[in-house]
Structure formats: structure tokens, C-alpha cells
N, C-alpha and C positions, 0 to 999 in steps of 0.2 A: 673588213673587221680590225677595230684599233688596239693597237698594242696595249696591255694592261699598264698602269702606273708600277713604278720602281718600288721596292720595299721600305725606302725612307718616306715616299709617300702616303704609303697605308699608315705608317706607323705615325704621321703627323697630323693626318685627317681624322685616326682612331682618338689621338689627345684632345684635338679639336671638337670631336664629338662627345665623347665620353667625360672628358675633364670638366668642363661649362656646366653639363647636364647635373654629374654627379655634386658637384659643388651649389649649384643651385638649389638641389634636393636635399642637403643638408642645410642648406641657410634656409630652407622651410622650416627645418625643426628647430635649427638655432633661434630665429626670429620670434617662433612661438614659443619656445621656452624662455627667451626673455622677456616677453609681453607678459609672462604669469610669472616673471620673479623667479625663475631658476638658475641656477648660476651653471655656466657652461665650462668644464674643466678642459676638454680637448676638442679641437675641429682639426681634422685629418682628412686629407685627400688622399687615397691609397693605404695600405695596410703594410704592415711590418714596422721593422725599425726605422725610424726618422732621418731623412735625409737633409731637410732644414726646417726652420721653423723659427716662430717668434711669438713671447707671449706678452698679451694687450694690458692694459691697465686693470682690467676685471680680471686680470687672473687666467683667463683663456689660452690655451696653449693652441696656436696655428700653426699646423706644420703639413709636410708632405711625406709619405712613407713611399716605401722604395718598389711598392706592389700595384701598380696604378688601376687597379681594376674594380675601385669602389671608393669607400670612404666614410666616415661616421662623424656623429658629434657625441661624446660621452658627458651626462650631465653628472652634476653631483648628487650622489645617491644611488646612481645609477650603475650598481658596481658589479654586476653579473649578466649574463646573455638572456635571463628570464626577465631583468629587471626587478629582483625581489631585493627588499633592504637587508644588507647584512650585518654583523656585530659592529662593524664600523659605524654604519650608520646610526645605530642604536645611541652608539655611544658619542656622537658628534652634541654639543651644546647648543640648547634649544635654536637660539638666530641662527645659528648656521643648517641645523635640521630643516628649516622653515623655506631656506633658499636651496632645497633639493628636488628633484623628481619625485621621488615617493612621498615626499609630504604634502605635494598638492593634491586635489578631488580629484576622483576618476574622470570628470568630465574636460578637464583641463590636460590631464594626462593623454588622454586621448586624442584632443585638438592637437596637442605637439607631435605626437606620435603621425596622425594624419595630414600633416602639414608638409610633410617631405613630398608624397605623390601630388598632392593637391598642387605645391611648386609647379612639380613638370608638368601637369595639365595646363596650367597657367600659363607657363612658356610657350606648347603647343598651340595653344588657344591665341597669344598675341601673334605668334608666327603666322599662323592660317588666317587670321583676322588681317594681318598686313598686307599677305598675297592677294585677297578678295579686295582690299581698296586698288593695289597696285594693277593685279592683271585682271579682275573682274571674276564674275561666278560663273560655272559652267551651268548652263541652262537649257540644253538642248531639248524638247521635248521629247518622250519614249514613243514617238511615231515612227514606224518601220518604212523607209524609203525603198529598200531592197529586200528582198529575200533569197540567199543562194540557191539555186538550183542544188538541190542532192543533198543539202544541207540537212542537220537535225532540226532546224526552225521548218523547212519547208516539209519533211517529214510529218512533224507535229501538227501541220495545216496552218501555218501562220501566214500570212498575205502582206504586202505591202499595204500602206494605211491605217494596219492594226496600229492601236494605242496601248502599250502594255503598262497595266495598274498595279500588278503585285506578280511577284514570283516568290513561289510557295508562301505565301501569305504575307510578305514581305512589301510593303507598299514601294513603288517605284515613283518619283518625282520626275526623273531626268533620265536622258540616256545613260549618262553617268553611272547613275544608281545601278541601273539594269547589268550595264558593264562589270561593275565592280562586283555586284553579285556572281555572275558567271563564271569570272576568271578564277575564282577560288573553288569551283565545283566541277571538275570535268567528271564525265562518266556519271554524273548524278541524274536521277529522274526527279522531275521537278513539275507543279503544277503552274502554268501560265494563265495568269487572267488578265483580259484585255478586253478591249471596245473594238467592236467592229460594225462601223454603218449605225451607229449609234446603240447598237445591241449589245451586252455584256455578255462573253464568252469565256470559258474555262478550257486549256486546250492540256493533253498531256505531253510533257516532251523530255527529251533523254539528251541532257548536255554533251556534247561532242569534245574532243580531245585536241588541241594543236599543240606542238613545240614549237616556241619561240626562243630566236638565240639574239643576246642582245649586241650590242657593239664592241664589247668586249668578249665574247664568245660562251656567257654563260648562257647553260639551257635550262629553261623551265617548261614544264607542264602545265598549259592552260586551257582555263574550260573556255568553249564557243558554241554559238548557235547556228551561226551564219546569217546574221542580219547588220543591218546599216541605217543610219539617221540620215537625214537631210543638212545642210550646211550647219557645222557647230555655231552655237550661240551662245556669247558671253553676256552675264548682265552686269551692269555697274553697280557697285556697292560702295555707300557713302561712309563716312567714319562713325555715326553713330549705329548705322545695321553692323558694319563688321566684326563685334564683339559677339553677336549673333550668330554671325556666318560661321567666326572661329568656332564658338561650341558648338554649333551643328556639326562642324567638320572632324572636329576632336571626336564628337559623340561617335560618330560614322569610322572612323578608325577604330575605334574600343571595339565598335563591333565586328570590324575585321578582325581583329583580333582574338574575340569570345569565339568566333567562328571559325578561325584557323585551329583555335587550340581544343575546340569542341570536335573538329576532324580529328586530329590525332588522336585524342582519348577513345573516340569511337572507332578509330581503326580505317577511316575512311582514307585519311592522310598518312604518309608514311614519317616516322620519328627523323628520318634521314633528311627530313625537310627543317628540322631545327639547326638553328644556326647559333654559334658563341661568337664570343670574343674574337677570334680570328675571320669570321664571315662579317661581324660587323666592320674590323680593319678593311677587308676587302671592299666591301661596300660603300664606306664611308672614302676610301682612296679613289674609287671609280667614281662616285659623286662629285667629287672635289674637282677632278678634271672636267667635268660636264659645265661646270660654272656655277656662280653663286646661288643659283636660285634652286638647283638640284641638289646643291648641298645642304641649304638653310631648310628646306623642304624635309629631308634627310633627317636633320635634327629635330624636327618637329615629330615625325614619325616616332624616333627612337624615345625621344621624352615622352610622350603618349605611351609607349611600350614599358619604359622604366616605370612610370606612374602605376599603369597596369598591374606588372607583375609585383611590386612592391605592395598592393592592397590585396593580393591575394592570401587566402587565409594559411599560411604557413609558417611554423612557428620559425623565428629566427627574422623573418620577414616583416614589416611593418604591418601588414594584414594579419599576421599571427598573434600580434600584439592586441591589435584592435579586437579580436575573436577573445582572448581572455578578459579583455575589459567589457565586452557584452555579456560575457559568463557571469563577470563578477557583479554585472550592474545587476542582472536575474535574479542570481544567489545572495546579491548584498552582501556578499564577503570575497575576498579573493581566494583565487583557484589555489590549493594547498602548495607549497613551495616545490615538494620532491613530484608532484605532477606536471607542473610546469618546466622541472628541470629535464625530465624525461622526454618531454614532448617538444623543447627545444634541440635536445641532443636528436631526437628524432627526425625534426626539421632540418637540422645542419648535415646530418646525413645525406637526406633526399637532396639538397641544394648540391652537395659535392658530389652525389651520382649523377645530377644531371648537369652539373659543369663538366664531369666528365665524359658524358655523352656527347655533348654537344662540342666538345672537344674533338671528340674521336672522329663527328660528323665533319666538322670543320677540315681535318687532316684529309680526311677522305675527298671532301670536295677539292681540295689543294692536289690530290693524287698520289699523295704520300704512301698511302696502302697499296697502290698500284704499281709504283716505283718499287717499293720494297718485294712485292711479288716478284715482279722481273729480275730484281738482282737475285732472290732465291732460288727463283726457277732456271 
């Protein structure tokens, strides 16, 4: 087991991961707004009191806040959390009002809001496409070379030479697809579709559980069947195909995120598995010590999750704004300001509660509660 990095490494890695990703997310909003002629009044990395900043010739204040857990772009006319026009906006001269966020058509406002998460997905696509060109694409066929005696696979009746085609209806193209699906589902009963000697079969299987400890001592419970493939195969990827591979791998990561969220909602996975900023800092620091490939790959994964989370239809998040825009498009008039105000208050409370929960989980993972119990006892 390797000793975990020191706290300064955690902090450095956290800032190297989250800082650029938040900046690029907000830059997506900024450039989309600029494309449609909206004036950006503030561009902030971090929240709270300004530490340092500069105002450009367009009148945008670029600044750093003292709490580096996010960021924002404030457009002219976007004067409250629900993006509702205020009396100040109504009092603006016509030429200034035309450069505000609220003066733009609904479709332009929707693009400006969606541009942040889209920027995060683009970052991930570029990184994963680059990895495909440099390292190749895993393409080991989902054909079983061995089935461990006494394993869940053996109990289900799987045999060497079987080619897995689907797991619970999800198509399996490579052995990596099967591994990714199984790892997230310990103790779950599934249907295994396969081809044996040219004949299609469907078998019932219950995924087993294995506790894995990584080089830093972190323990995780993962699903396993007790199967292995032949020699790993990597397929060379050209520059023209790389963007397609990047999109495909990004979508696979989104599916994994959706699967994990669904398991937590349905109670198949504990909420204790959810991590927050402290967990991100820990994983970032550990990935940084493992080398540039591991660290950049983590940046891609966090960028995907940042984009996905921001698209959730929760007021305060980008997805909440898009939800209200969709309602506005159907109703052909905006949602009433008081309804939006209460919705955004509720969304803010939900986000704060989630932050408290994941921080509580993070502190537990670091052993804080166990140590406190020992001191009190």
C-alpha cells in the first residue's frame, strides 16, 4: 500500500481539477452570451468577497472569490436567482436593455444556459478522443476464456467460449462493457444474453461481491461474476474517428452516472457512497501522484459529472432554468415570478442539504466521526 499524498497535494490537485473546469463551464455561458450580444457584467471563479480582479474594455469584471467551490457569470438584466427582470431592468434605456439577458428570445436564453454544461462535455470528449489516439481503444471481444469454479458465473451456467451479447438488455460489444456494467451492481440479479456454439441463450445470474483495496488503502465493494477474457486487445484510432470515440466514451460515462444515481434513488446503493468536495480533493490528489494519464482521465470524468449534474432539472442549476424555459415555450408565457422565486428557494435548500450530506459522508470517510466517537468514549 502506498502512503496517501500530503494535504497540500490534495489542495493543489483539487484546484487543478475544479478551477479549470468551472472556468470552462462559465466560459461556455460567457461566449454564448457574447455571441448573442448579451453584456456580461461579472465573471467570477469562486463565490463570496472578491480577492482579485480586473475589468476589461467591454465592462466585464473578471474576478476571483474567496470560496473556490464554483463560479458564475452575471449577465446584464440577470438580476436575481430566478433570472426575472427587475424594476431596474425596466428602467434601462432601450439600447442598454437590448444587450441584457432578459431581452433575448427564449431560444437564445436557452442556448446561453445550456452552453455551460455543453462546454464540460466538450472538454471530456476532447480528452477521451486524445486518449483513444494515443493509447488505442479497448476492443477485447466479450468471449469468456475462463469461468472460475464456484463463482456466480459458474452457478448461472456460463461456460468458456460463451459470447456475452447483453446484460439485462444492455448491449455488450466488448469485454470492458461487461466489466463496467457488473462492477456497479454487486448482489443484483440479472439476465445474461449470450451465444453458445452459434445458439442464443438467456441465463439468470446473481452478481457476486468483492471488496477491493487500492494502492492508497481505499476499500470499495464491486460486482463480479468470476469470468475472464483472453488477451486484452487495443484498436488503433485515427484522428478522424477520434471525435466519434470521444462522444461514445462520454456517453458511456453519462450512462454510468445515471445508473449510479438510479441505484441511490431506488435504495440499491447507499447514500454514503456519495462524495463531495473533500472526496474530490482526495481522489484528485491520489490521481495526481499516479501520473498525468490518470490525472487527466479524472479531469474528463469530473467534467462529465459537472455537465450532467448541472443539467438536472433542479432550480438554481442550469437544468432548472431550462425546465422553466421549456414550460414557458409550451405555455407561450413565462412562469409567474412568485412561482419561480419559491421554486428557486426550494432548489437552493435542496442543494445546500445535499452539500451537507456529502460533506458529512466525506468527513466520515476520512475517519472524523470515528475519531470523535473514540475521544468521547
